[in-house]
C-alpha positions as CSV (number, residue, x, y, z in Angstrom):
1,M,6.8,-10.6,11.9
2,E,4.1,-8.4,12.6
3,L,2.8,-5.0,10.4
4,R,4.7,-2.7,12.5
5,D,7.9,-4.1,11.2
6,I,7.1,-3.3,7.5
7,L,5.9,0.4,8.2
8,S,6.9,3.2,5.6
9,E,6.7,6.6,5.2
10,P,3.2,8.1,4.3
11,P,1.9,8.5,0.7
12,K,4.1,11.0,-1.2
13,I,1.5,12.5,-2.9
14,A,-2.0,13.2,-1.8
15,L,-4.6,15.5,-4.1
16,E,-7.7,17.0,-3.6
17,Q,-11.0,15.7,-4.4
18,D,-11.6,17.9,-7.3
19,A,-8.1,16.5,-8.7
20,T,-8.8,14.7,-12.5
21,A,-7.6,11.3,-13.5
22,M,-5.2,13.3,-15.5
23,D,-3.6,14.8,-12.3
24,A,-3.3,11.5,-10.8
25,I,-1.9,9.9,-14.1
26,S,0.8,13.1,-13.8
27,A,1.4,12.6,-10.0
28,M,2.0,9.0,-10.8
29,V,4.7,9.4,-13.5
30,E,6.6,12.5,-12.1
31,N,7.1,10.7,-8.9
32,T,7.3,7.0,-10.1
33,I,4.6,5.8,-8.0
34,S,1.4,3.9,-8.7
35,Y,-1.5,5.4,-6.5
36,V,-2.2,8.4,-5.0
37,L,-3.8,9.2,-1.6
38,V,-7.5,11.1,-2.2
39,K,-7.9,13.6,0.7
40,R,-10.8,14.0,3.2
41,L,-12.7,17.1,2.8
42,D,-13.2,17.1,6.6
43,T,-12.8,14.6,9.8
44,E,-16.2,13.3,9.0
45,D,-14.7,12.2,5.7
46,A,-12.9,9.3,4.8
47,F,-10.0,9.3,2.5
48,G,-9.6,7.4,-0.9
49,M,-6.8,5.6,-3.3
50,V,-6.7,6.2,-6.9
51,S,-4.2,3.4,-8.1
52,S,-2.9,3.1,-11.8
53,S,-5.3,-0.1,-12.7
54,D,-8.0,2.4,-11.5
55,I,-7.2,4.9,-14.2
56,I,-6.3,1.7,-16.7
57,T,-9.5,0.0,-15.8
58,D,-11.9,2.8,-15.2
59,V,-10.5,5.4,-17.8
60,I,-8.3,4.7,-20.6
61,A,-10.3,0.9,-21.3
62,K,-13.4,3.0,-21.5
63,G,-12.0,5.6,-24.2
64,L,-12.9,8.4,-21.4
65,D,-10.9,11.6,-21.3
66,P,-9.0,11.6,-18.1
67,N,-9.2,15.3,-18.2
68,D,-13.0,15.0,-17.6
69,V,-13.2,12.3,-14.9
70,K,-12.7,13.0,-11.6
71,I,-10.5,11.3,-9.1
72,T,-13.8,10.9,-6.9
73,E,-15.6,8.6,-9.7
74,I,-13.0,6.2,-10.0
75,C,-11.0,5.8,-6.4
76,S,-11.4,3.5,-3.6
77,K,-13.5,5.0,-0.9
78,P,-13.4,4.1,2.1
79,L,-10.0,2.5,2.8
80,V,-9.6,-0.9,3.5
81,A,-7.6,-0.3,7.0
82,L,-5.7,-1.7,10.1
83,N,-5.0,0.2,13.0
84,N,-3.2,-2.8,15.1
85,I,0.2,-2.3,13.8
86,D,1.0,-5.7,16.2
87,L,-1.0,-8.0,13.7
88,D,0.9,-10.9,12.9
89,M,1.8,-10.5,9.2
90,R,-0.2,-13.7,8.3
91,W,-3.4,-11.6,9.4
92,V,-2.6,-8.5,7.4
93,A,-2.3,-10.7,4.3
94,K,-5.6,-12.4,5.1
95,K,-7.1,-9.1,5.3
96,M,-6.0,-8.2,2.0
97,V,-6.8,-11.3,0.6
98,N,-10.3,-11.1,2.0
99,A,-10.9,-7.9,0.8
100,G,-9.3,-8.2,-3.0
101,I,-6.9,-5.7,-2.5
102,S,-3.2,-5.4,-2.9
103,R,-2.6,-2.1,-1.0
104,I,-4.0,-1.6,2.9
105,A,-4.1,1.3,5.1
106,V,-2.4,1.6,8.1
107,F,-3.9,4.0,10.5
108,E,-2.6,5.5,13.9
109,G,-5.5,6.8,15.5
110,E,-7.5,9.4,13.2
111,N,-4.0,9.7,10.9
112,L,-3.1,8.0,8.1
113,R,0.3,6.2,8.6
114,C,1.3,4.3,5.6
115,F,-0.2,2.4,2.8
116,V,1.2,-1.3,3.1
117,S,1.3,-3.5,-0.1
118,D,1.4,-7.3,-1.0
119,V,4.9,-6.0,-2.4
120,D,6.0,-5.0,0.9
121,I,5.2,-8.2,2.3
122,L,6.5,-10.4,0.0
123,K,10.1,-8.4,0.4
124,A,9.8,-8.3,4.6
125,I,9.0,-12.0,4.1
126,A,11.9,-12.7,2.1
127,K,14.0,-10.6,4.1
128,E,13.3,-12.6,6.8
129,L,13.6,-15.9,5.2
130,K,17.2,-14.9,4.2
131,E,18.5,-13.6,7.4
132,G,17.0,-16.5,9.0
133,L,19.1,-19.0,6.7
134,S,21.9,-16.5,6.5
135,S,22.1,-17.0,10.6
136,H,21.1,-21.1,10.1
137,S,24.1,-21.4,8.1
138,G,26.8,-19.7,9.9
139,K,25.5,-21.7,13.3
140,D,26.0,-25.3,10.9
141,M,29.6,-23.6,9.9
142,Q,30.3,-23.3,13.5
143,R,29.2,-26.7,14.4
144,G,31.0,-28.2,11.8
145,K,34.3,-26.3,12.7
146,K,33.9,-28.0,16.6
147,R,33.7,-31.8,15.0
């Protein structure tokens, strides 16, 4: 299985760099998502990402007011990224493990294509295994009939 097999849609929500942690919280709650993209200022800048765990760790647990914290203060930037969608899934997983992240950015050229999460990888592997077992079981049943 390759990275291309699990690509999804681009991020639903992208916030400007002057947005606050409260803006990110609102976007996450309203859209039932656990992260938001932080837009880059220009083509020389990098994209960022704020996750729900960033907000919990860097704002809520520290007793800070989410209205006073800019997302650029807590976002991951630059993103850990891949641009080779032909990579085998194990290399994607290794890159994520080595970087200590649970979501990786996938680019096509200079454009952000999507994020792939650890859960996306697990779902894809489970689906592949399930389909493999189903086709294997079907073959076994066919063999049984021949006997």
